[in-house]
C-alpha positions as CSV (number, residue, x, y, z in Angstrom):
1,M,0.0,0.0,0.0
2,Q,1.2,3.5,-0.8
3,L,0.6,6.3,1.7
4,P,-0.2,9.9,0.7
5,I,1.8,13.0,1.8
6,F,0.2,16.4,2.1
7,C,1.5,19.9,1.4
8,C,-0.5,22.9,2.9
9,G,-3.6,20.7,3.5
10,R,-3.7,19.2,0.0
11,R,-2.5,15.8,-1.2
12,Y,0.9,16.1,-2.9
13,T,0.7,14.2,-6.1
14,Q,3.0,13.3,-9.0
15,S,1.8,16.4,-10.9
16,D,3.2,18.6,-8.1
17,R,6.7,17.3,-8.4
18,D,9.7,18.7,-10.1
19,S,10.8,15.4,-11.6
20,A,8.7,12.9,-13.5
21,S,9.8,9.7,-11.8
22,I,10.3,9.0,-8.1
23,D,11.5,6.1,-6.0
24,T,9.2,5.5,-3.0
25,I,10.5,4.9,0.5
26,T,9.7,1.6,2.2
27,L,8.4,1.5,5.8
28,K,8.5,-1.9,7.3
29,Q,5.7,-2.4,10.0
30,R,5.8,-4.5,13.1
31,T,3.4,-7.0,11.5
32,G,6.0,-7.7,8.8
33,L,4.1,-5.9,6.1
34,D,5.6,-3.1,4.0
35,L,4.2,0.4,3.2
36,E,5.4,2.7,0.5
37,I,5.5,6.5,0.8
38,P,6.7,9.2,-1.7
39,P,9.8,11.1,-0.7
40,I,9.7,14.9,-0.1
41,D,11.2,17.1,-2.9
42,K,12.4,20.7,-2.9
43,G,9.0,21.9,-4.1
44,F,7.3,20.3,-1.1
45,I,9.8,21.9,1.3
46,K,9.4,25.4,-0.3
47,R,5.6,25.4,-0.3
48,S,5.1,23.9,3.1
49,I,7.3,26.6,4.6
50,E,6.2,29.6,2.6
51,A,2.6,28.9,1.4
52,S,0.9,27.2,4.4
53,T,-1.9,29.3,5.9
54,D,-1.2,31.7,8.7
55,L,-3.8,31.2,11.5
56,A,-3.0,34.4,13.4
57,D,-6.1,36.2,12.2
58,T,-8.4,33.1,12.5
59,P,-10.7,33.4,15.5
60,L,-10.1,30.7,18.1
61,C,-13.8,29.8,18.1
62,S,-13.6,29.0,14.4
63,I,-10.6,26.7,15.1
64,V,-12.2,25.0,18.0
65,N,-15.6,24.6,16.2
66,F,-13.8,23.1,13.2
67,L,-12.0,20.6,15.4
68,S,-15.3,19.6,17.1
69,N,-17.0,19.1,13.7
70,V,-14.2,16.7,12.7
71,G,-14.5,14.9,16.1
72,K,-18.2,14.4,15.6
73,N,-17.4,12.3,12.5
74,W,-14.9,10.2,14.5
75,K,-17.6,9.7,17.1
76,M,-19.6,7.7,14.5
77,A,-18.6,4.0,14.4
78,D,-19.4,3.8,10.7
79,Y,-17.4,6.9,9.6
80,P,-15.3,5.6,6.7
81,R,-12.2,7.4,7.7
82,R,-12.4,5.9,11.2
83,K,-13.0,2.4,9.9
84,I,-10.0,2.7,7.6
85,Y,-7.9,3.9,10.4
86,V,-8.9,1.1,12.8
87,N,-8.2,-1.5,10.1
88,H,-4.7,0.0,9.5
89,L,-3.8,-0.1,13.1
90,C,-4.8,-3.7,13.3
91,R,-3.3,-4.8,10.0
92,Y,0.0,-2.9,10.0
93,L,0.7,-1.9,13.6
94,G,-0.5,-5.1,15.2
95,Y,-3.2,-3.6,17.4
96,S,-6.0,-5.8,18.6
97,R,-9.5,-4.6,17.4
98,A,-10.4,-3.4,20.9
99,M,-7.2,-1.4,21.2
100,A,-7.7,0.2,17.8
101,E,-11.3,1.1,18.5
102,N,-10.3,2.6,21.8
103,E,-7.7,4.7,20.1
104,A,-10.4,6.0,17.6
105,N,-12.7,6.8,20.6
106,W,-10.0,8.8,22.2
107,I,-9.4,10.8,19.0
108,A,-13.1,11.6,18.9
109,L,-13.0,12.7,22.5
110,L,-10.0,14.9,22.1
111,L,-11.4,16.7,19.0
112,C,-14.9,17.1,20.5
113,A,-13.7,18.5,23.8
114,S,-14.3,22.1,23.0
115,N,-14.7,23.3,26.5
116,R,-11.5,21.5,27.6
117,I,-9.6,23.1,24.8
118,Y,-10.6,26.6,26.0
119,D,-9.9,25.6,29.6
120,S,-6.5,24.2,28.7
121,L,-5.5,27.4,27.0
122,A,-6.7,29.3,30.1
123,C,-4.7,27.1,32.4
124,E,-1.5,27.4,30.5
125,L,-1.7,31.0,29.2
126,G,-3.8,32.6,31.9
127,D,-6.7,33.5,29.6
128,W,-7.8,31.8,26.4
129,N,-8.9,35.1,25.0
130,M,-5.2,36.1,24.8
131,V,-4.7,34.3,21.5
132,D,-7.5,36.5,19.9
133,R,-7.1,39.9,21.5
134,W,-5.2,42.1,23.9
135,I,-6.0,41.3,27.6
136,C,-5.5,43.8,30.4
137,R,-3.2,42.3,33.0
138,E,-2.1,44.5,35.8
139,E,0.0,47.3,34.2
140,V,0.0,45.9,30.6
141,N,-2.2,44.7,27.8
142,L,-0.9,41.3,26.9
143,K,-1.4,39.1,23.7
144,A,-0.2,35.6,22.8
145,L,0.9,35.3,19.2
146,P,1.9,32.1,17.4
147,L,5.6,31.3,17.1
148,G,5.1,30.8,13.4
149,T,6.0,27.4,11.9
150,L,6.4,24.2,14.0
151,L,8.2,21.0,13.0
152,H,6.6,18.0,14.7
153,L,8.9,14.9,15.0
154,L,6.2,12.4,16.1
155,P,6.6,9.2,18.0
156,G,5.2,5.8,17.0
157,N,4.4,4.3,20.3
158,V,1.3,6.3,21.2
159,P,-0.8,7.3,18.2
160,L,-2.7,9.9,20.3
161,S,0.5,11.9,20.7
162,A,0.0,13.0,17.0
163,V,-3.5,14.2,17.7
164,I,-2.5,16.1,20.8
165,S,0.4,17.7,19.0
166,M,-1.8,18.8,16.1
167,I,-4.5,20.2,18.4
168,R,-2.0,22.2,20.4
169,A,-0.5,23.7,17.2
170,A,-3.9,24.6,15.8
171,V,-5.3,26.3,18.9
172,T,-2.1,28.4,19.4
173,K,-2.5,29.3,15.7
174,N,0.8,27.9,14.4
175,R,1.6,26.4,11.0
176,S,2.7,22.8,11.1
177,I,5.0,20.5,9.3
178,I,4.7,17.0,10.5
179,K,7.2,14.2,10.1
180,L,5.4,10.9,10.2
181,S,6.8,8.2,12.4
182,A,7.8,5.0,10.6
183,D,6.2,3.1,13.5
184,D,2.9,5.0,13.1
185,P,2.5,6.5,9.6
186,F,-1.3,6.6,9.9
187,T,-2.7,8.8,12.7
188,S,-1.8,12.4,11.7
189,S,-2.5,11.6,8.1
190,A,-5.9,10.2,9.0
191,I,-6.7,13.4,11.0
192,L,-5.6,15.7,8.2
193,Q,-7.7,13.7,5.7
194,S,-10.7,14.2,8.1
195,F,-10.0,17.9,8.1
196,I,-10.1,17.9,4.3
197,E,-13.4,16.0,4.3
198,V,-15.0,18.6,6.6
199,D,-13.6,21.7,4.9
200,A,-10.6,21.5,2.5
201,K,-10.2,25.3,2.5
202,H,-10.5,25.9,6.2
203,P,-7.4,27.7,7.5
204,V,-6.7,24.8,10.0
205,T,-6.6,22.3,7.1
206,T,-4.3,24.4,5.0
207,S,-1.9,25.1,7.9
208,F,-0.7,21.5,8.0
209,S,1.8,19.7,5.8
210,I,2.6,16.0,6.4
211,G,5.4,13.8,5.0
212,Y,8.2,11.4,5.8
213,W,12.0,11.3,5.4
214,P,14.5,8.8,6.9
215,R,16.6,10.1,9.8
216,S,19.6,9.3,7.6
217,D,18.5,11.8,5.0
218,S,21.0,14.6,5.0
219,E,18.9,17.2,3.1
220,V,15.2,17.2,3.8
221,G,15.2,17.1,7.7
222,P,18.0,19.7,8.0
223,Q,16.2,22.0,5.5
224,F,13.1,22.0,7.6
225,A,15.0,22.4,10.9
226,K,16.7,25.5,9.5
227,H,13.5,27.2,8.6
228,V,11.0,26.6,11.4
229,D,10.5,28.6,14.6
230,A,10.2,25.6,16.9
231,I,10.7,21.8,16.9
232,I,8.5,19.5,18.9
233,A,10.6,16.5,19.4
234,W,9.0,13.3,20.7
235,G,11.9,10.9,21.3
236,G,15.2,10.2,22.9
237,N,18.5,11.9,23.4
238,D,19.7,11.0,19.9
239,L,16.7,13.0,18.4
240,L,17.5,15.9,20.7
241,A,21.1,15.9,19.5
242,W,19.9,15.9,15.9
243,C,17.7,18.9,16.6
244,Q,20.5,20.8,18.3
245,K,22.8,20.1,15.4
246,H,20.5,21.2,12.6
247,A,18.2,23.9,14.1
248,R,19.0,27.6,14.2
249,E,20.2,29.0,17.4
250,S,16.9,30.9,17.8
251,T,14.8,27.8,17.2
252,D,13.0,26.6,20.3
253,I,13.3,22.8,20.9
254,I,10.4,21.3,22.9
255,K,11.3,17.8,23.9
256,F,9.0,15.0,25.2
257,G,10.3,11.7,26.4
258,P,11.7,9.1,26.8
259,K,10.3,8.5,30.3
260,R,9.3,5.6,32.5
261,S,6.5,5.3,35.0
262,L,5.7,3.2,38.1
263,T,3.1,2.6,40.8
264,I,3.0,2.6,44.6
265,I,0.3,0.6,46.4
266,G,0.0,1.5,50.1
267,E,-2.1,-0.1,52.8
268,C,-5.6,-0.7,51.6
269,D,-8.4,-3.2,52.0
270,D,-9.9,-3.0,48.4
271,F,-7.2,-5.1,46.8
272,E,-9.4,-6.1,43.9
273,E,-10.1,-2.5,42.9
274,A,-6.4,-1.5,43.2
275,A,-5.4,-4.6,41.1
276,K,-7.8,-3.8,38.3
277,R,-6.5,-0.3,38.0
278,V,-2.9,-1.4,38.0
279,A,-3.7,-4.0,35.3
280,F,-5.2,-1.3,33.1
281,D,-2.2,1.0,33.5
282,A,0.1,-1.9,32.6
283,S,-1.9,-2.9,29.6
284,V,-2.6,0.3,27.6
285,Y,-0.3,0.4,24.6
286,D,1.3,-2.9,25.9
287,Q,3.6,-0.7,28.1
288,R,5.2,1.1,25.2
289,A,4.0,4.5,26.4
290,C,6.0,6.7,28.7
291,F,3.1,6.7,31.2
292,S,2.7,2.9,31.2
293,T,3.2,1.2,34.5
294,R,6.1,-1.2,34.5
295,Q,7.2,-1.5,38.1
296,V,4.8,-1.8,41.0
297,F,5.8,-1.3,44.6
298,V,3.5,-2.9,47.2
299,M,3.5,-2.8,51.0
300,D,4.8,-6.2,52.3
301,S,1.7,-6.6,54.6
302,I,-0.6,-6.9,51.6
303,Y,1.8,-8.2,49.0
304,N,0.6,-11.8,48.6
305,D,-3.1,-10.9,48.6
306,F,-2.5,-8.1,46.1
307,K,-0.4,-10.3,43.8
308,E,-3.2,-12.9,43.6
309,K,-5.8,-10.2,42.7
310,L,-3.4,-8.7,40.2
311,A,-3.1,-11.9,38.3
312,K,-6.9,-12.2,38.0
313,A,-7.1,-8.6,37.0
314,M,-4.5,-8.9,34.2
315,T,-6.5,-11.8,32.8
316,L,-9.7,-9.7,32.9
317,V,-8.1,-6.7,31.2
318,S,-6.5,-8.9,28.6
319,E,-10.0,-10.1,27.6
320,L,-11.3,-6.5,27.5
321,I,-8.2,-5.1,25.6
322,P,-6.5,-8.1,23.9
323,K,-2.7,-7.8,23.6
324,G,-1.3,-6.5,20.3
325,Q,1.2,-8.1,18.1
326,A,4.9,-7.7,19.1
327,T,8.0,-7.8,16.9
328,L,10.3,-10.8,16.8
329,D,12.8,-8.8,18.9
330,E,10.2,-7.9,21.5
331,L,9.0,-11.5,21.7
332,A,12.5,-12.8,22.2
333,D,13.2,-10.2,24.9
334,Q,10.0,-11.1,26.7
335,A,10.6,-14.8,26.4
336,L,14.2,-14.5,27.8
337,T,13.0,-12.4,30.7
338,L,10.3,-14.9,31.5
339,Q,12.7,-17.9,31.4
340,Q,15.3,-16.1,33.6
341,N,12.7,-15.2,36.2
342,R,11.1,-18.7,36.1
343,F,14.4,-20.0,37.2
344,L,14.9,-17.3,39.8
345,T,11.3,-17.1,41.1
346,P,9.4,-20.4,41.3
347,E,6.2,-18.6,42.2
348,L,6.2,-16.5,39.1
349,L,2.7,-15.9,37.7
350,F,2.2,-15.6,33.9
351,S,0.0,-16.4,30.9
352,D,0.3,-15.9,27.2
353,A,-0.9,-12.3,27.6
354,W,1.0,-11.1,30.8
355,S,3.5,-11.9,33.5
356,I,4.1,-10.8,37.0
357,V,7.8,-11.0,38.1
358,D,8.9,-10.7,41.7
359,I,12.1,-8.6,42.0
360,D,14.1,-7.4,45.0
361,S,16.1,-4.2,45.3
362,R,16.8,-3.5,41.6
363,L,15.6,-1.1,39.0
364,A,13.5,-2.8,36.4
365,E,15.1,-1.1,33.4
366,P,15.5,-1.7,30.6
367,H,12.1,-3.3,30.5
368,C,11.0,-6.1,28.1
369,L,7.4,-4.6,27.8
370,G,4.6,-6.9,26.7
371,R,2.5,-6.4,29.9
372,T,5.2,-7.6,32.1
373,I,4.9,-6.2,35.7
374,Y,7.9,-6.1,38.0
375,L,6.4,-6.4,41.5
376,Q,8.5,-5.4,44.6
377,K,7.8,-5.5,48.3
378,I,8.4,-2.3,50.4
379,A,8.2,-1.8,54.1
380,Q,6.9,1.7,53.7
381,P,6.0,4.0,50.7
382,E,9.0,6.1,51.2
383,A,11.2,3.1,50.3
384,V,10.4,3.9,46.7
385,Y,12.5,7.2,46.7
386,P,15.8,5.6,45.6
387,Y,14.1,4.5,42.4
388,I,12.9,8.0,41.5
389,D,14.8,10.4,39.3
390,K,14.2,12.7,36.4
391,S,13.6,9.8,34.1
392,V,10.2,9.1,35.8
393,Q,7.2,10.8,34.2
394,T,4.2,9.4,36.1
395,V,3.8,7.8,39.5
396,G,0.5,6.2,40.2
397,I,-0.5,6.0,43.8
398,Y,-3.2,4.0,45.7
399,P,-5.0,5.0,47.8
400,H,-5.0,8.5,46.3
401,G,-4.6,10.2,49.7
402,L,-1.1,8.7,50.0
403,G,0.0,11.2,47.3
404,E,-0.2,14.1,49.7
405,R,2.3,12.4,52.0
406,L,4.8,11.6,49.2
407,R,4.3,14.4,46.6
408,D,6.9,16.9,47.9
409,E,9.8,14.4,47.8
410,L,8.6,12.8,44.5
411,A,8.5,16.2,42.9
412,R,11.9,17.1,44.3
413,R,13.4,14.0,42.8
414,G,12.1,14.8,39.3
415,V,8.6,13.3,38.8
416,S,6.4,15.1,36.3
417,R,3.0,13.7,37.3
418,I,1.4,12.1,40.4
419,V,-1.9,10.4,39.6
420,E,-4.4,8.0,41.0
421,V,-3.8,4.4,39.9
422,G,-5.9,3.6,36.9
423,S,-5.4,7.1,35.4
424,H,-1.9,7.0,34.0
425,N,-3.2,7.7,30.4
426,V,-5.6,10.5,31.5
427,F,-3.9,13.9,31.5
428,R,-6.0,16.1,33.7
429,L,-6.8,19.7,32.8
430,G,-4.1,22.0,33.9
431,G,-1.5,19.2,34.4
432,S,2.0,19.2,33.2
433,H,3.5,17.2,30.3
434,D,7.0,16.0,31.1
435,G,7.4,19.0,33.4
436,L,6.1,21.6,30.9
437,L,3.0,23.5,30.2
438,P,3.4,23.0,26.4
439,M,1.2,25.6,25.0
440,Q,3.1,28.3,26.8
441,R,6.1,27.2,24.7
442,L,4.1,27.5,21.4
443,V,3.3,31.2,21.7
444,R,5.3,34.4,22.2
445,F,3.9,37.0,24.6
446,V,3.8,40.7,23.6
447,S,2.9,43.4,26.1
448,Q,1.7,47.0,25.5
449,E,2.7,48.6,28.8
450,A,0.9,51.4,30.7
451,P,1.9,55.0,30.0
452,S,3.8,57.0,32.5
453,S,0.7,59.1,33.2
454,Q,-1.1,56.0,34.7
455,I,-0.8,56.0,38.4
456,I,-0.3,52.4,39.5
457,K,-0.4,50.4,42.7
458,G,2.3,51.4,45.2
459,M,3.3,54.6,43.3
460,P,2.0,57.9,44.6
461,A,2.3,59.9,41.4
462,E,3.0,59.7,37.7
463,I,6.4,58.3,36.6
464,D,8.2,61.4,35.2
465,Q,11.8,60.1,35.6
466,V,13.5,63.4,34.6
467,L,11.4,65.4,37.1
468,I,12.2,62.8,39.8
469,L,15.9,63.1,39.2
470,E,15.7,66.9,39.1
471,N,14.0,67.0,42.5
472,D,16.0,64.1,43.9
473,E,12.8,62.3,44.8
474,F,13.7,58.7,43.8
475,L,13.7,57.4,47.4
476,D,10.3,58.9,48.0
477,F,8.8,56.4,45.5
478,I,10.2,53.3,47.4
479,P,7.5,51.8,49.7
């Protein structure tokens, strides 16, 4: 199958190219199937940088309403674009049908959540109106303007990351160039095609360009990096190094990941509820997401009871959200981990869909993934602290009230999020993302400041600096 690429919201076809013949790029998928995608040429680069729509004068309500209309289509189970997307996730990315449908449901929710979009902007910028107009704030009128053009280097482990990145860019009124991930070349493309189906000429549609180039390409990627105003880099340190090498000194680099996450289970009586929540957190995306639970610390007084309930809960969740297909390398890593731990731990619990490994006093990284939970006894919740550093994104806690006891030290050691168990994949309104409020980084703030004639708090008179110096009155103005 050949995938499309898009320039300024329009499919980029052979007739748009400078040359008559092209050699497509092959993307091998985790299911073993191949996809073909056209390469990006100089014309694509030039048009996507220079001709994409500027959203600065588009009212926020127009942008949010447009996204909501797209989301309403995704809400319909028989929407053709949704059905194609779900089939692609299953056929090429190895998702189970339930996993793929759940991903499509989340896409619908994110796009339809108009009120939450406004509220997210208000939480991060101070006032969502600021992207449309000047807002009076203390001694200035303040406005948030888009940075300009963003380059999104998307991940492949969590498809929703593409949707979130696109929404953030649109509501902050930036233009976007998206590099597809070889591990998920479908999500952002499916969203843009949905934009086109709702309104091909809407400014949001024409503000996006989507394509692919191999990281080894020495021309396309660096050309984009040199001409954009910010790079949103979802990936590891090697990707960050690439951005720093090729971007201009003035280009902002906004980095997400890689991170790991874990869970703390304190004293509780409702083992079954806690176990179900942990099982869910360890099953979403088969532990490939930064927020996926991989290691669970449990109070020794409840350890055995909790472990028994967790095994039953993992089976239940595997029936609700069947495990996806893994690569041969992943399967080999998981099989080796299982065999090693069967030798070391006779009471190891496992099935074809999951495993629970008892460990003692060691960090469970690197992790073999595949719904493998490393379970560790602790005498008190504070015993987790040595395992916490800046590589930890999310810490799930049960019961929730335990978080108030631990949060100060967890935060000091580098954690980004502290959540209730069962909510690792739910980013609450106003919350941080890898220690950032991302939309603050996607705008530049401009202030028109009060005139000297305006008497302000704490100042007894107008600010006439020459007169103040002439009369030697400076100290009189100090409270």
